[in-house]
Wavefront OBJ file of the C-alpha trace (Angstrom):
o trace
v 0.000 0.000 0.000
v 1.174 3.480 -0.683
v 1.455 5.999 2.066
v -0.090 9.485 1.906
v 2.130 12.290 3.097
v 1.299 15.947 3.474
v 4.072 18.066 2.133
v 5.412 21.392 3.521
v 3.341 23.208 0.944
v 0.173 21.622 2.278
v -0.398 19.296 -0.663
v -0.990 15.592 -0.187
v 1.570 13.356 -1.851
v 1.554 9.619 -2.298
v 4.821 7.997 -1.280
v 5.603 5.081 -3.582
v 7.552 1.995 -2.670
v 10.970 1.593 -4.276
v 10.890 -0.674 -7.354
v 12.635 -3.542 -5.553
v 9.817 -3.701 -3.011
v 7.095 -4.086 -5.629
v 5.529 -7.423 -6.541
v 5.988 -7.062 -10.299
v 9.764 -6.713 -9.869
v 10.021 -10.024 -8.006
v 7.753 -11.789 -10.498
v 10.056 -10.707 -13.335
v 13.114 -11.878 -11.388
v 11.575 -15.295 -10.676
v 10.596 -15.761 -14.344
v 14.103 -14.836 -15.496
v 15.714 -17.224 -13.028
v 13.438 -20.062 -14.148
v 14.090 -19.391 -17.846
v 17.848 -19.118 -17.436
v 17.980 -22.128 -15.144
v 15.933 -24.165 -17.584
v 18.137 -23.191 -20.506
v 21.320 -24.048 -18.645
v 19.908 -27.219 -17.133
v 18.581 -28.716 -20.361
v 21.914 -28.357 -22.141
v 23.753 -30.492 -19.619
v 21.266 -33.388 -19.758
v 22.280 -34.225 -23.322
v 25.957 -34.486 -22.397
v 25.526 -36.503 -19.223
v 25.384 -40.242 -19.564
v 26.734 -43.100 -17.554
v 30.126 -44.573 -18.326
v 28.448 -47.866 -19.221
v 26.440 -46.101 -21.914
v 29.599 -44.509 -23.272
v 31.398 -47.846 -23.388
v 28.425 -49.491 -25.090
v 28.208 -46.721 -27.695
v 31.935 -46.931 -28.354
v 31.960 -50.700 -28.707
v 28.914 -50.758 -30.980
v 30.451 -47.999 -33.090
v 33.668 -50.001 -33.430
v 31.724 -53.126 -34.400
v 29.713 -51.279 -37.012
v 32.886 -49.807 -38.479
v 34.490 -53.251 -38.694
v 31.443 -54.906 -40.237
v 30.724 -52.045 -42.596
v 32.425 -52.269 -45.959
v 31.084 -48.922 -47.114
v 33.812 -46.393 -47.747
v 33.585 -43.130 -45.861
v 32.389 -40.332 -48.088
v 32.540 -36.594 -47.693
v 29.670 -34.506 -46.434
v 29.134 -33.174 -49.930
v 28.617 -36.698 -51.287
v 26.197 -37.458 -48.454
v 24.274 -34.244 -49.112
v 24.075 -35.048 -52.818
v 22.747 -38.510 -51.971
v 20.104 -36.986 -49.682
v 18.958 -34.654 -52.459
v 18.952 -37.514 -54.951
v 16.764 -39.598 -52.649
v 14.276 -36.747 -52.373
v 14.191 -36.301 -56.141
v 13.823 -40.035 -56.745
v 11.361 -40.990 -54.039
v 9.250 -37.856 -53.647
v 9.386 -36.281 -57.093
v 9.703 -39.525 -59.126
v 12.509 -38.221 -61.315
v 14.686 -40.351 -63.598
v 18.324 -41.130 -62.924
v 19.499 -38.808 -65.715
v 17.198 -35.982 -64.623
v 18.434 -36.279 -61.033
v 22.053 -36.130 -62.174
v 21.333 -33.032 -64.262
v 19.494 -31.389 -61.350
v 22.334 -32.117 -58.935
v 25.021 -30.537 -61.164
v 22.897 -27.726 -62.576
v 24.078 -24.164 -61.960
v 20.438 -23.232 -61.361
v 19.900 -26.384 -59.293
v 21.896 -27.945 -56.480
v 25.365 -27.061 -57.881
v 27.068 -30.254 -56.669
v 30.333 -31.293 -58.321
v 30.009 -34.003 -60.962
v 31.713 -36.667 -58.820
v 29.275 -36.079 -55.938
v 26.312 -36.236 -58.329
v 27.650 -39.430 -59.916
v 28.064 -40.985 -56.467
v 24.522 -39.944 -55.532
v 22.761 -41.384 -58.583
v 24.815 -44.584 -58.338
v 23.899 -45.099 -54.674
v 20.316 -43.826 -54.474
v 17.760 -46.518 -53.740
v 14.981 -46.044 -56.258
v 12.692 -48.058 -58.492
v 13.171 -46.245 -61.791
v 10.320 -48.153 -63.464
v 7.989 -47.048 -60.670
v 9.162 -43.447 -61.062
v 8.453 -43.576 -64.790
v 5.019 -45.030 -64.100
v 4.212 -42.311 -61.529
v 5.244 -39.599 -63.993
v 3.194 -41.272 -66.725
v 0.140 -41.362 -64.458
v 0.492 -37.643 -63.843
v 0.721 -36.921 -67.566
v -2.300 -39.133 -68.253
v -4.447 -37.719 -65.472
v -3.515 -34.035 -65.358
v -2.551 -33.348 -68.968
v -4.729 -35.865 -70.811
v -1.790 -36.994 -72.946
v -1.964 -39.987 -75.241
v 0.204 -43.038 -74.650
v 2.545 -42.035 -77.488
v 2.865 -38.490 -76.129
v 3.568 -39.829 -72.643
v 6.293 -42.141 -73.935
v 7.874 -39.275 -75.889
v 7.763 -37.002 -72.840
v 9.259 -39.652 -70.570
v 12.223 -40.283 -72.904
v 12.766 -36.737 -74.135
v 16.092 -35.054 -73.333
v 14.156 -31.894 -72.603
v 11.597 -33.913 -70.663
v 11.914 -36.586 -67.987
v 14.964 -38.393 -69.448
v 13.850 -41.918 -68.570
v 15.380 -44.785 -70.542
v 13.265 -46.249 -73.356
v 12.833 -49.431 -71.277
v 11.542 -47.479 -68.259
v 9.172 -45.480 -70.452
v 7.888 -48.658 -72.085
v 7.265 -50.202 -68.664
v 5.326 -47.080 -67.665
v 3.042 -46.974 -70.701
v 2.496 -50.750 -70.521
v 1.316 -50.434 -66.910
v -0.901 -47.359 -67.241
v -4.564 -47.868 -66.579
v -6.555 -47.572 -69.756
l 1 2 3 4 5 6 7 8 9 10 11 12 13 14 15 16 17 18 19 20 21 22 23 24 25 26 27 28 29 30 31 32 33 34 35 36 37 38 39 40 41 42 43 44 45 46 47 48 49 50 51 52 53 54 55 56 57 58 59 60 61 62 63 64 65 66 67 68 69 70 71 72 73 74 75 76 77 78 79 80 81 82 83 84 85 86 87 88 89 90 91 92 93 94 95 96 97 98 99 100 101 102 103 104 105 106 107 108 109 110 111 112 113 114 115 116 117 118 119 120 121 122 123 124 125 126 127 128 129 130 131 132 133 134 135 136 137 138 139 140 141 142 143 144 145 146 147 148 149 150 151 152 153 154 155 156 157 158 159 160 161 162 163 164 165 166 167 168 169 170 171 172 173 174
């Protein structure tokens, strides 16, 4: 509560508490302490683990390195492979189109060796990708079977192989 004081001039003044004695000040302090404590506390939980966990992680890592025959590749190769998997599995692109997208100056701008690694190691069903593209052309663009096959194999189109395009048109619903 504030205190009323009559001044020397006869006016009534209200004496205010100093800021550190007000409730809002302490609420702000408590909130700050909780936020800072939470931020500092959560960071240390990720780093703390028992020595048994560390030993287990180390031994399993060593075993996986021994049993793995995959060569270690650079981060750029791994990134190119990740992009290639997105293009293949989500966008249903052909192997050649993915390679071109990965090295394109207006695309991903990966070096040719990283793009080659990516298209050689991506897990994709190229026939399925051709079929999915063909379905889109049939449904959304009302293209004929011959037009679809031309589009799938065109160098300015999808760049599927003739065999993949043939599989696609053979498996389209009529």
